[in-house]
Every structure is written in C-alpha cells, then in structure tokens.
DSSP file (Angstrom, degrees, kcal/mol; ACC not computed):
  #  RESIDUE AA STRUCTURE BP1 BP2  ACC     N-H-->O    O-->H-N    N-H-->O    O-->H-N    TCO  KAPPA ALPHA  PHI   PSI    X-CA   Y-CA   Z-CA
    1    1 A M              0   0    0      0, 0.0     2,-0.6     0, 0.0    50,-0.0   0.000 360.0 360.0 360.0 132.0  -42.6  -54.7    6.1
    2    2 A D        -     0   0    0      0, 0.0     2,-0.4     0, 0.0     0, 0.0  -0.765 360.0-170.8 -86.8 122.9  -38.8  -54.3    5.7
    3    3 A R        -     0   0    0     -2,-0.6     2,-0.0     1,-0.0    45,-0.0  -0.865  21.6-119.3-113.3 148.1  -37.5  -51.3    7.6
    4    4 A S     >  -     0   0    0     -2,-0.4     4,-2.4     1,-0.1     5,-0.2  -0.311  36.7-102.8 -71.5 167.5  -34.1  -49.8    7.6
    5    5 A R  H  > S+     0   0    0      1,-0.2     4,-2.5     2,-0.2     5,-0.2   0.924 123.9  49.1 -58.4 -45.6  -32.1  -49.7   10.8
    6    6 A N  H  > S+     0   0    0      1,-0.2     4,-2.6     2,-0.2     5,-0.2   0.904 110.4  50.2 -63.2 -41.9  -32.9  -46.0   11.3
    7    7 A E  H  > S+     0   0    0      1,-0.2     4,-2.8     2,-0.2     5,-0.2   0.911 111.1  49.5 -62.6 -41.7  -36.6  -46.5   10.6
    8    8 A T  H  X S+     0   0    0     -4,-2.4     4,-2.8     2,-0.2     5,-0.2   0.924 111.5  48.4 -63.2 -45.2  -36.7  -49.4   13.2
    9    9 A L  H  X S+     0   0    0     -4,-2.5     4,-2.1     2,-0.2    -2,-0.2   0.926 114.4  45.7 -60.8 -45.3  -34.9  -47.2   15.8
   10   10 A V  H  X S+     0   0    0     -4,-2.6     4,-2.5     2,-0.2     5,-0.2   0.933 114.9  46.8 -65.1 -46.6  -37.3  -44.3   15.2
   11   11 A F  H  X S+     0   0    0     -4,-2.8     4,-2.8     1,-0.2     5,-0.2   0.935 112.7  49.1 -62.1 -46.2  -40.4  -46.5   15.3
   12   12 A E  H  X S+     0   0    0     -4,-2.8     4,-2.3    -5,-0.2    -1,-0.2   0.874 110.8  51.3 -63.1 -36.9  -39.3  -48.3   18.4
   13   13 A F  H  X S+     0   0    0     -4,-2.1     4,-2.5    -5,-0.2    -1,-0.2   0.954 113.0  44.5 -62.7 -49.0  -38.6  -45.0   20.1
   14   14 A L  H  X S+     0   0    0     -4,-2.5     4,-1.9     1,-0.2    51,-0.4   0.893 113.3  50.8 -63.6 -39.7  -42.0  -43.6   19.3
   15   15 A E  H  < S+     0   0    0     -4,-2.8    -1,-0.2    -5,-0.2    -2,-0.2   0.913 113.7  44.3 -64.8 -42.3  -43.7  -46.8   20.3
   16   16 A A  H  < S+     0   0    0     -4,-2.3    -2,-0.2    -5,-0.2    -1,-0.2   0.860 109.4  57.0 -69.7 -36.0  -42.0  -47.0   23.6
   17   17 A A  H  < S-     0   0    0     -4,-2.5    -1,-0.2    -5,-0.2    -2,-0.2   0.890  85.0-160.5 -63.7 -39.1  -42.6  -43.3   24.3
   18   18 A G     <  +     0   0    0     -4,-1.9    70,-0.3    -5,-0.2    -3,-0.1   0.565  63.3  69.4  69.7   7.4  -46.3  -43.7   23.9
   19   19 A K  S    S-     0   0    0     -5,-0.3    -1,-0.2    68,-0.1    46,-0.2  -0.955  97.2 -73.7-147.9 164.1  -46.8  -40.0   23.2
   20   20 A P        -     0   0    0      0, 0.0     2,-0.3     0, 0.0    44,-0.2  -0.272  46.3-171.4 -63.0 145.9  -45.9  -37.6   20.4
   21   21 A A  B     -A   63   0A   0     42,-2.3    42,-2.6     4,-0.0     2,-0.1  -0.995  20.5-122.1-137.5 143.3  -42.3  -36.6   20.0
   22   22 A S     >  -     0   0    0     -2,-0.3     4,-2.2    40,-0.2     5,-0.2  -0.372  32.5-107.8 -76.6 163.2  -40.7  -33.9   17.9
   23   23 A A  H  > S+     0   0    0     38,-0.4     4,-2.5     1,-0.2     5,-0.1   0.871 122.0  51.1 -58.7 -36.9  -38.0  -34.9   15.4
   24   24 A Y  H  > S+     0   0    0      2,-0.2     4,-2.4     1,-0.2    -1,-0.2   0.820 106.8  52.7 -74.6 -29.9  -35.4  -33.2   17.6
   25   25 A E  H  > S+     0   0    0      2,-0.2     4,-2.0     1,-0.2    -2,-0.2   0.901 111.5  47.6 -66.2 -40.4  -36.6  -35.1   20.6
   26   26 A I  H  X S+     0   0    0     -4,-2.2     4,-1.7     2,-0.2    -2,-0.2   0.934 111.6  50.3 -63.6 -46.4  -36.2  -38.3   18.6
   27   27 A L  H  X S+     0   0    0     -4,-2.5     4,-0.7     1,-0.2     3,-0.3   0.929 110.3  49.3 -57.9 -47.8  -32.7  -37.2   17.4
   28   28 A D  H >< S+     0   0    0     -4,-2.4     3,-0.6     1,-0.2     4,-0.3   0.890 112.4  48.6 -59.2 -40.3  -31.6  -36.4   21.0
   29   29 A A  H 3< S+     0   0    0     -4,-2.0    -1,-0.2     1,-0.2     3,-0.2   0.785 116.2  42.1 -71.4 -27.3  -32.8  -39.8   22.2
   30   30 A L  H ><>S+     0   0    0     -4,-1.7     5,-1.7    -3,-0.3     3,-1.1   0.317  79.5 103.2-106.9   8.6  -31.1  -41.8   19.4
   31   31 A R  G X<5S+     0   0    0     -4,-0.7     3,-1.9    -3,-0.6    -1,-0.2   0.902  81.5  53.4 -56.0 -43.4  -27.7  -40.0   19.2
   32   32 A E  G 3 5S+     0   0    0     -4,-0.3    -1,-0.3     1,-0.3    -2,-0.1   0.676 101.8  60.6 -69.4 -15.1  -26.0  -42.8   21.1
   33   33 A D  G < 5S-     0   0    0     -3,-1.1    -1,-0.3     2,-0.2    -2,-0.2   0.359 128.5 -95.3 -90.4   4.6  -27.5  -45.3   18.5
   34   34 A G  T < 5S+     0   0    0     -3,-1.9     2,-0.9     1,-0.3    -3,-0.2   0.419  86.2 127.6 100.3  -1.4  -25.6  -43.4   15.7
   35   35 A L      < +     0   0    0     -5,-1.7    -1,-0.3     1,-0.2    -2,-0.2  -0.800  19.1 147.8 -90.5 111.1  -28.3  -41.1   14.5
   36   36 A R        +     0   0    0     -2,-0.9    -1,-0.2    -3,-0.1    -5,-0.1   0.486  46.2  70.1-123.5  -6.5  -26.7  -37.7   14.6
   37   37 A A  S >> S-     0   0    0      1,-0.1     4,-1.2   -10,-0.0     3,-1.0  -0.936  70.8-134.9-119.8 138.1  -28.2  -35.7   11.8
   38   38 A P  H 3> S+     0   0    0      0, 0.0     4,-2.8     0, 0.0     5,-0.2   0.856 106.1  63.4 -54.6 -35.2  -31.8  -34.3   11.5
   39   39 A L  H 3> S+     0   0    0      1,-0.2     4,-2.4     2,-0.2     5,-0.2   0.859  97.7  55.7 -60.7 -34.9  -31.9  -35.6    7.9
   40   40 A Q  H <> S+     0   0    0     -3,-1.0     4,-1.8     2,-0.2    -1,-0.2   0.912 111.2  44.1 -62.2 -41.5  -31.5  -39.2    9.2
   41   41 A I  H  X S+     0   0    0     -4,-1.2     4,-2.9     2,-0.2    -2,-0.2   0.935 113.6  49.4 -68.6 -46.9  -34.6  -38.7   11.4
   42   42 A Y  H  X S+     0   0    0     -4,-2.8     4,-2.4     1,-0.2    -2,-0.2   0.866 110.4  50.6 -64.7 -36.3  -36.7  -37.0    8.8
   43   43 A R  H  X S+     0   0    0     -4,-2.4     4,-2.0    -5,-0.2    -1,-0.2   0.938 112.8  46.2 -64.7 -45.6  -35.9  -39.6    6.2
   44   44 A A  H  X S+     0   0    0     -4,-1.8     4,-2.4    -5,-0.2    -2,-0.2   0.931 113.6  48.9 -62.3 -45.4  -36.9  -42.4    8.6
   45   45 A L  H  X S+     0   0    0     -4,-2.9     4,-2.8     1,-0.2     5,-0.2   0.905 108.2  54.7 -60.9 -41.6  -40.1  -40.5    9.6
   46   46 A S  H  X S+     0   0    0     -4,-2.4     4,-2.3     1,-0.2    -1,-0.2   0.919 110.9  44.4 -58.7 -45.4  -41.0  -39.9    6.0
   47   47 A K  H  X S+     0   0    0     -4,-2.0     4,-1.8     2,-0.2    -1,-0.2   0.898 113.9  50.0 -66.6 -40.7  -40.8  -43.6    5.2
   48   48 A L  H  X>S+     0   0    0     -4,-2.4     5,-1.9     2,-0.2     6,-1.2   0.873 111.8  47.8 -67.7 -36.8  -42.7  -44.6    8.4
   49   49 A I  H ><5S+     0   0    0     -4,-2.8     3,-1.0     4,-0.2    -2,-0.2   0.921 109.5  53.7 -66.2 -44.2  -45.5  -42.0    7.6
   50   50 A E  H 3<5S+     0   0    0     -4,-2.3    -2,-0.2     1,-0.3    -1,-0.2   0.859 109.8  47.8 -58.4 -37.0  -45.7  -43.3    4.0
   51   51 A S  H 3<5S-     0   0    0     -4,-1.8    -1,-0.3    -5,-0.1    -2,-0.2   0.588 113.6-119.2 -82.1 -10.0  -46.2  -46.9    5.3
   52   52 A G  T <<5S+     0   0    0     -3,-1.0    -3,-0.2    -4,-0.6    19,-0.1   0.577  85.3 111.3  85.4   9.6  -48.9  -45.7    7.8
   53   53 A T  S   <S+     0   0    0     -5,-1.9    13,-2.9    -6,-0.2     2,-0.3   0.612  78.5  37.6 -92.7 -12.3  -46.9  -46.9   10.9
   54   54 A V  E    S-B   65   0A   0     -6,-1.2     2,-0.4    11,-0.3    -2,-0.3  -0.990  70.4-156.3-135.6 144.9  -46.3  -43.3   12.2
   55   55 A H  E     -B   64   0A   0      9,-2.8     9,-2.3    -2,-0.3     2,-0.6  -0.916  14.2-133.1-119.3 148.1  -48.5  -40.2   12.1
   56   56 A R  E     -B   63   0A   0     -2,-0.4     2,-1.0     7,-0.2     7,-0.3  -0.892  13.0-147.0 -97.3 125.0  -47.5  -36.6   12.1
   57   57 A I  E >>> -B   62   0A   0      5,-3.2     5,-1.6    -2,-0.6     4,-1.2  -0.814  13.8-163.3 -91.1 102.0  -49.6  -34.6   14.6
   58   58 A E  G >45S+     0   0    0     -2,-1.0     3,-0.7     1,-0.3    -1,-0.2   0.885  82.2  52.8 -56.8 -47.5  -49.7  -31.3   12.7
   59   59 A S  G 345S+     0   0    0      1,-0.3    -1,-0.3    -3,-0.1    -2,-0.0   0.746 118.7  36.8 -66.5 -22.7  -50.8  -29.0   15.6
   60   60 A L  G <45S-     0   0    0     -3,-0.9    -1,-0.3     2,-0.2    -2,-0.2   0.515  99.3-132.3-101.6  -9.0  -48.0  -30.3   17.8
   61   61 A N  T <<5S+     0   0    0     -4,-1.2   -38,-0.4    -3,-0.7     2,-0.3   0.943  70.5 117.0  50.1  50.2  -45.4  -30.6   15.0
   62   62 A A  E   < - B   0  57A   0     -5,-1.6    -5,-3.2   -40,-0.2     2,-0.3  -0.855  60.2-125.1-141.2 172.0  -44.7  -34.0   16.5
   63   63 A F  E     -AB  21  56A   0    -42,-2.6   -42,-2.3    -2,-0.3     2,-0.3  -0.912  18.1-172.2-127.2 149.2  -44.9  -37.7   15.5
   64   64 A V  E     - B   0  55A   0     -9,-2.3    -9,-2.8    -2,-0.3     2,-0.2  -0.995  29.7-108.9-142.3 144.3  -46.6  -40.7   17.1
   65   65 A A  E     - B   0  54A   0    -51,-0.4   -11,-0.3    -2,-0.3     2,-0.1  -0.495  44.4-106.1 -70.5 141.3  -46.5  -44.4   16.4
   66   66 A C        -     0   0    0    -13,-2.9    -1,-0.1    -2,-0.2   -13,-0.0  -0.430  25.6-166.4 -69.3 140.0  -49.7  -45.8   14.9
   67   67 A K        +     0   0    0     -2,-0.1     2,-0.4    -3,-0.1    -1,-0.1   0.389  67.0  67.1-104.8  -0.2  -52.0  -47.8   17.3
   68   68 A H    >   -     0   0    0      1,-0.1     3,-0.8    23,-0.1     4,-0.2  -0.972  62.9-150.2-130.0 137.1  -54.2  -49.2   14.5
   69   69 A Q  G >  S+     0   0    0     -2,-0.4     3,-1.0     1,-0.2     4,-0.1   0.787  95.4  67.2 -68.4 -28.0  -53.6  -51.7   11.7
   70   70 A E  G > >S+     0   0    0      1,-0.2     3,-2.4     2,-0.1     5,-0.7   0.658  74.9  87.0 -70.4 -15.7  -56.3  -50.1    9.6
   71   71 A C  G < 5S+     0   0    0     -3,-0.8    -1,-0.2     1,-0.3    -2,-0.1   0.745  76.2  66.1 -62.4 -24.1  -54.4  -46.8    9.1
   72   72 A G  G < 5S+     0   0    0     -3,-1.0    -1,-0.3    -4,-0.2    -2,-0.1   0.667 102.0  59.9 -69.4 -13.5  -52.5  -48.1    6.1
   73   73 A G  T < 5S-     0   0    0     -3,-2.4    -3,-0.0    -4,-0.1    -2,-0.0   0.225 114.1 -71.7 -92.1-144.9  -55.8  -48.2    4.3
   74   74 A N  T   5S+     0   0    0      2,-0.1    -3,-0.1    39,-0.1    -2,-0.1   0.189  84.9 124.8-102.3  15.7  -58.3  -45.5    3.5
   75   75 A E      < -     0   0    0     -5,-0.7     2,-0.5     1,-0.1    39,-0.3  -0.242  65.0-109.0 -73.1 164.3  -59.6  -44.9    7.0
   76   76 A V        -     0   0    0     17,-0.4    17,-0.8    37,-0.1     2,-0.6  -0.817  24.1-141.6 -93.8 129.8  -59.6  -41.6    8.8
   77   77 A S  E     -Cd  92 115B   0     37,-2.1    39,-2.7    -2,-0.5     2,-0.5  -0.825  18.1-167.1 -90.7 126.7  -57.2  -41.2   11.6
   78   78 A I  E     -Cd  91 116B   0     13,-2.9    13,-2.7    -2,-0.6     2,-0.5  -0.968   0.9-164.8-118.3 123.9  -58.7  -39.2   14.5
   79   79 A F  E     -Cd  90 117B   0     37,-3.2    39,-3.4    -2,-0.5     2,-0.6  -0.936   6.9-159.7-113.5 126.8  -56.4  -37.9   17.2
   80   80 A M  E     -Cd  89 118B   0      9,-2.8     9,-2.2    -2,-0.5     2,-0.6  -0.924  14.0-161.6-105.3 113.7  -57.8  -36.7   20.5
   81   81 A L  E     -Cd  88 119B   0     37,-3.5    39,-2.3    -2,-0.6     2,-0.5  -0.855  10.2-141.9-104.4 116.7  -55.2  -34.4   22.2
   82   82 A C  E  >  - d   0 120B   0      5,-2.9     4,-1.1    -2,-0.6    39,-0.2  -0.655   3.9-157.1 -79.6 125.7  -55.5  -33.7   25.9
   83   83 A E  T  4 S+     0   0    0     37,-3.4    -1,-0.1    -2,-0.5    38,-0.1   0.567  88.6  45.3 -77.9  -9.5  -54.5  -30.2   26.7
   84   84 A R  T  4 S+     0   0    0     36,-0.3    -1,-0.1     3,-0.1    37,-0.1   0.872 127.1  18.0 -99.7 -50.5  -53.7  -31.0   30.3
   85   85 A C  T  4 S-     0   0    0      2,-0.1    -2,-0.1     0, 0.0     3,-0.1   0.464  93.0-124.9-105.0  -2.0  -51.6  -34.2   30.3
   86   86 A D     <  +     0   0    0     -4,-1.1     2,-0.1     1,-0.2    -3,-0.1   0.603  55.4 154.7  67.3  13.0  -50.5  -34.2   26.6
   87   87 A N        -     0   0    0    -68,-0.1    -5,-2.9    -6,-0.1     2,-0.5  -0.463  30.0-154.0 -68.8 143.2  -52.0  -37.7   26.2
   88   88 A V  E     -C   81   0B   0    -70,-0.3     2,-0.5    -7,-0.2    -7,-0.2  -0.986   7.0-166.3-123.2 125.4  -52.9  -38.5   22.6
   89   89 A T  E     -C   80   0B   0     -9,-2.2    -9,-2.8    -2,-0.5     2,-0.4  -0.932   9.0-151.8-110.0 132.7  -55.6  -41.1   21.8
   90   90 A E  E     +C   79   0B   0     -2,-0.5     2,-0.3   -11,-0.2   -11,-0.2  -0.865  16.2 177.6-105.9 137.4  -55.9  -42.4   18.3
   91   91 A A  E     -C   78   0B   0    -13,-2.7   -13,-2.9    -2,-0.4     2,-0.4  -0.966  18.5-153.3-134.4 152.8  -59.2  -43.7   16.8
   92   92 A V  E     -C   77   0B   0     -2,-0.3     2,-0.4   -15,-0.2   -15,-0.2  -0.998  16.6-175.9-125.1 129.6  -60.3  -45.0   13.4
   93   93 A D     >  -     0   0    0    -17,-0.8     4,-1.8    -2,-0.4   -17,-0.4  -0.964  19.7-163.7-135.4 117.5  -63.9  -44.5   12.5
   94   94 A T  H  > S+     0   0    0     -2,-0.4     4,-2.4     1,-0.2     5,-0.2   0.833  92.6  55.7 -69.7 -32.6  -65.5  -45.9    9.3
   95   95 A S  H  > S+     0   0    0      2,-0.2     4,-2.2     1,-0.2    -1,-0.2   0.885 108.7  48.2 -69.1 -35.8  -68.6  -43.7    9.5
   96   96 A T  H  > S+     0   0    0      2,-0.2     4,-2.5     1,-0.2     5,-0.2   0.902 110.6  52.1 -66.6 -40.4  -66.4  -40.6    9.7
   97   97 A A  H  X S+     0   0    0     -4,-1.8     4,-2.3     1,-0.2    -2,-0.2   0.916 110.6  47.8 -60.5 -43.2  -64.4  -41.9    6.7
   98   98 A A  H  X S+     0   0    0     -4,-2.4     4,-2.4     2,-0.2    -2,-0.2   0.906 110.9  50.7 -65.1 -41.7  -67.7  -42.3    4.7
   99   99 A A  H  X S+     0   0    0     -4,-2.2     4,-2.2     1,-0.2    -2,-0.2   0.904 112.3  46.6 -64.2 -41.0  -68.9  -38.9    5.7
  100  100 A L  H  X S+     0   0    0     -4,-2.5     4,-2.6     2,-0.2    -1,-0.2   0.885 110.7  52.5 -68.3 -37.6  -65.7  -37.3    4.5
  101  101 A A  H  X S+     0   0    0     -4,-2.3     4,-2.5    -5,-0.2    -2,-0.2   0.913 111.1  47.3 -62.6 -42.0  -65.7  -39.3    1.3
  102  102 A A  H  X S+     0   0    0     -4,-2.4     4,-2.5     2,-0.2    -2,-0.2   0.906 111.1  51.3 -65.4 -42.0  -69.2  -38.1    0.6
  103  103 A L  H  X S+     0   0    0     -4,-2.2     4,-1.0     2,-0.2    -2,-0.2   0.924 112.6  45.6 -60.2 -45.8  -68.2  -34.5    1.4
  104  104 A C  H ><>S+     0   0    0     -4,-2.6     5,-2.8     1,-0.2     3,-0.6   0.922 112.8  50.4 -64.1 -44.1  -65.3  -34.7   -1.0
  105  105 A A  H ><5S+     0   0    0     -4,-2.5     3,-1.3     1,-0.2    -2,-0.2   0.901 106.7  54.6 -62.0 -41.2  -67.4  -36.3   -3.7
  106  106 A A  H 3<5S+     0   0    0     -4,-2.5    -1,-0.2     1,-0.3    -2,-0.2   0.762 115.6  39.5 -64.3 -24.6  -70.1  -33.7   -3.5
  107  107 A R  T <<5S-     0   0    0     -4,-1.0    -1,-0.3    -3,-0.6    -2,-0.2   0.250 111.6-117.8-108.8  10.6  -67.4  -31.0   -4.0
  108  108 A N  T < 5 +     0   0    0     -3,-1.3     2,-0.4    -4,-0.2    -3,-0.2   0.920  66.2 145.2  52.3  48.6  -65.5  -32.9   -6.7
  109  109 A F      < -     0   0    0     -5,-2.8     2,-0.9    -6,-0.1    -1,-0.2  -0.953  47.0-144.2-120.3 135.8  -62.4  -33.0   -4.5
  110  110 A N        -     0   0    0     -2,-0.4     2,-0.4    -3,-0.1    -9,-0.0  -0.819  17.6-159.1-101.4  95.9  -59.9  -35.8   -4.2
  111  111 A G        +     0   0    0     -2,-0.9     3,-0.1     1,-0.2    -7,-0.0  -0.611  13.5 179.3 -75.4 126.1  -58.8  -36.0   -0.6
  112  112 A T        +     0   0    0     -2,-0.4     2,-0.4     1,-0.3    -1,-0.2   0.672  67.4  36.3-102.9 -20.2  -55.5  -37.8   -0.3
  113  113 A R        -     0   0    0      2,-0.1     2,-0.6   -37,-0.0    -1,-0.3  -0.995  63.8-165.7-137.1 130.1  -54.9  -37.6    3.4
  114  114 A Q        +     0   0    0     -2,-0.4   -37,-2.1   -39,-0.3     2,-0.4  -0.898  26.5 142.9-123.1 103.2  -57.6  -37.9    6.1
  115  115 A M  E     -d   77   0B   0     -2,-0.6     2,-0.4   -39,-0.2   -37,-0.2  -0.999  24.8-166.5-141.8 136.2  -56.6  -36.9    9.6
  116  116 A I  E     -d   78   0B   0    -39,-2.7   -37,-3.2    -2,-0.4     2,-0.5  -0.977   4.1-161.5-123.3 135.2  -58.6  -35.1   12.3
  117  117 A E  E     -d   79   0B   0     -2,-0.4     2,-0.5   -39,-0.2   -37,-0.2  -0.974   5.6-170.8-118.2 127.0  -57.2  -33.6   15.4
  118  118 A L  E     -d   80   0B   0    -39,-3.4   -37,-3.5    -2,-0.5     2,-0.4  -0.972   7.3-156.4-117.7 124.4  -59.4  -32.8   18.4
  119  119 A A  E     +d   81   0B   0     -2,-0.5     2,-0.3   -39,-0.2   -37,-0.2  -0.804  42.2  96.6 -98.5 141.5  -58.1  -30.8   21.3
  120  120 A G  E    S-d   82   0B   0    -39,-2.3   -37,-3.4    -2,-0.4     2,-0.4  -0.898  71.2 -51.7 177.5-147.4  -59.8  -31.1   24.7
  121  121 A V        -     0   0    0     -2,-0.3   -39,-0.1   -39,-0.2   -40,-0.0  -0.985  45.7-131.9-127.3 128.0  -59.5  -32.9   28.0
  122  122 A C     >  -     0   0    0     -2,-0.4     4,-2.1     1,-0.1     5,-0.2  -0.198  29.5-104.1 -73.3 167.6  -59.2  -36.7   28.4
  123  123 A A  H  > S+     0   0    0      1,-0.2     4,-2.5     2,-0.2     5,-0.2   0.886 119.2  54.3 -60.8 -41.4  -61.4  -38.7   30.8
  124  124 A A  H  > S+     0   0    0      1,-0.2     4,-2.3     2,-0.2    -1,-0.2   0.913 111.0  45.0 -62.0 -42.6  -58.5  -39.1   33.4
  125  125 A C  H  > S+     0   0    0      2,-0.2     4,-1.3     1,-0.2    -1,-0.2   0.851 111.7  52.9 -70.4 -33.8  -58.0  -35.4   33.6
  126  126 A Q  H  X S+     0   0    0     -4,-2.1     4,-0.8     2,-0.2    -2,-0.2   0.908 111.6  46.2 -64.7 -41.6  -61.7  -34.7   33.8
  127  127 A T  H >< S+     0   0    0     -4,-2.5     3,-0.8     1,-0.2    -2,-0.2   0.905 110.6  52.5 -66.2 -42.6  -62.0  -37.2   36.7
  128  128 A A  H 3< S+     0   0    0     -4,-2.3    -1,-0.2     1,-0.2    -2,-0.2   0.781 102.4  61.1 -65.2 -26.7  -58.9  -35.6   38.4
  129  129 A Q  H 3<        0   0    0     -4,-1.3    -1,-0.2     1,-0.2    -2,-0.2   0.804 360.0 360.0 -69.7 -30.9  -60.5  -32.2   38.2
  130  130 A H    <<        0   0    0     -4,-0.8    -1,-0.2    -3,-0.8    -2,-0.2   0.450 360.0 360.0 -86.7 360.0  -63.5  -33.2   40.3
C-alpha cells in the first residue's frame, strides 16, 4: 500500500505507541515532523481507517494501529478495553462475524462496519488485584 508521508508518520506513531491516542495527542507528537494542523491528522487518519490499518475506538474517541491483517476484509474487529491500565487488545473472530451477518440478514439490514468494544479488566490487572 502506498501511503503519503503524513499517513506514514501517523501510522508509525500509533504503532509505536501501542495504545489508543487521540487526534490531538498525535498532532502534539508529530509537530516537529511538520504536522501542525488538525486537518492534516484527520485526513491521514481517514485514509488509514479506510485501508483498515487504523481503527477508531469510538468510546475513547481515539485511534489505534491495527494488529491483524484480516481487518481489511469483512471480519469483525473486537476491542477489549481495560478500565484500569488503558490497555487495548484487538481480536478478530470469524464466528462473531458469521453471527452478526446472520443477525443483519434476518433483519434485512446491510451492516457496513463491524466493530465491537468491550470494557472490563485485563488479565494483568486481575492478577495484580489479588
């Protein structure tokens, strides 16, 4: 995939961060690289989301680099958000995708974006609690 310079900078930042970041956090981090306007960040994010290499975590109003090659297809992206450490784990599950496809078909609905966000506590935080 051919990426613009801005898209590459944004993707590399998100990939290195390893956790969700808001558009303004990305902008602040990339100012010295020449990205100074929010529109530059939002355009890059829009293209990266369209290509499936970045996801928007709706509940956090933040963005995260994709961890799975399958996301560009019709799979369901499932994000598990730890409420204690802010860690985000991404999963792709074909059985969930099939169940959602059946649900949409039964209701004559054409789902165009399939993303699930689950809030809870990750294994590391559960272990640390005990």
